[in-house]
C-alpha positions in Angstrom: 0.0 0.0 0.0 1.3 3.4 -1.0 0.6 6.6 0.9 -0.1 8.9 -2.0 -1.2 12.5 -1.6 -4.9 11.7 -2.0 -4.8 8.9 0.7 -2.8 11.1 3.0 -5.3 13.9 2.6 -8.2 11.6 3.4 -6.3 10.2 6.4 -5.8 13.8 7.8 -9.4 14.7 7.2 -10.8 11.6 8.9 -8.3 11.8 11.8 -9.1 15.4 12.5 -12.8 14.7 12.4 -12.2 12.4 15.4 -12.3 9.0 13.8 -10.3 6.3 15.5 -7.3 4.7 13.8 -9.3 1.5 13.2 -12.2 3.5 11.6 -9.7 5.4 9.3 -8.1 2.1 8.3 -11.4 0.7 7.4 -12.4 3.8 5.3 -9.1 3.8 3.5 -8.9 0.0 2.9 -5.8 -2.0 2.4 -4.1 -0.4 5.5 -3.9 -1.5 9.1 -4.7 0.4 12.2 -1.0 0.4 13.1 -0.1 1.9 9.7 -2.6 4.7 10.3 -1.1 5.4 13.7 2.4 5.4 12.3 1.5 7.8 9.4 -0.4 10.1 11.8 2.7 10.2 14.0 5.1 10.8 11.1 2.9 13.6 9.8 2.7 15.2 13.2 -1.1 15.5 13.2 -1.8 13.9 16.5 -3.7 16.9 17.9 -7.4 16.7 17.3 -10.1 19.4 17.5 -12.6 16.9 19.1 -11.8 13.8 21.2 -12.5 10.3 19.7 -14.8 9.5 22.6 -16.8 11.9 24.6 -18.2 10.6 27.9 -21.7 11.8 28.3 -22.2 10.5 31.8 -20.4 8.5 34.5 -22.8 5.6 34.0 -21.0 2.3 33.8 -21.4 0.0 30.8 -23.9 -2.8 31.1 -21.2 -5.4 31.0 -19.4 -3.8 34.0 -22.7 -3.5 35.9 -23.4 -7.2 35.2 -20.1 -8.3 36.4 -20.5 -6.2 39.6 -24.0 -7.7 40.1 -22.6 -11.2 39.6 -19.9 -10.6 42.1 -22.3 -9.3 44.7 -24.6 -12.3 44.1 -21.6 -14.7 44.4 -20.7 -13.1 47.7 -24.3 -13.3 49.0 -24.4 -17.0 48.0 -21.1 -17.7 49.7 -22.1 -15.9 52.8 -25.4 -17.8 52.8 -23.7 -21.1 52.3 -21.2 -20.3 55.0 -24.0 -19.4 57.5 -25.8 -22.7 56.7 -22.6 -24.6 57.2 -22.0 -22.9 60.6 -25.6 -23.7 61.6 -25.2 -27.4 60.6 -21.9 -27.6 62.5 -23.5 -26.1 65.6 -26.4 -28.5 65.4 -24.0 -31.5 65.1 -22.1 -30.4 68.2 -25.2 -30.1 70.2 -26.3 -33.7 69.2 -23.0 -35.3 70.3 -23.9 -35.3 74.0 
């Protein structure tokens, strides 16, 4: 793949619009994400007017929420099982007399 003037101009335009390196690579075709990053670096156009991703809120992603919920549920199950085991042990001790 050759970086001609036209492809370089498209790269600059897309990059400054805030597209990610992967998105630029897909638009250009025949070039990898790493090649886009390297070319941007060599051209010295790393500064963007707008960030690639803008956070609109501090809400966590669903996958993160799900893993947190799963962790809490696992903890509750373990605590519950532990309490049941303690109860059974206590009952067994009192029956040994």
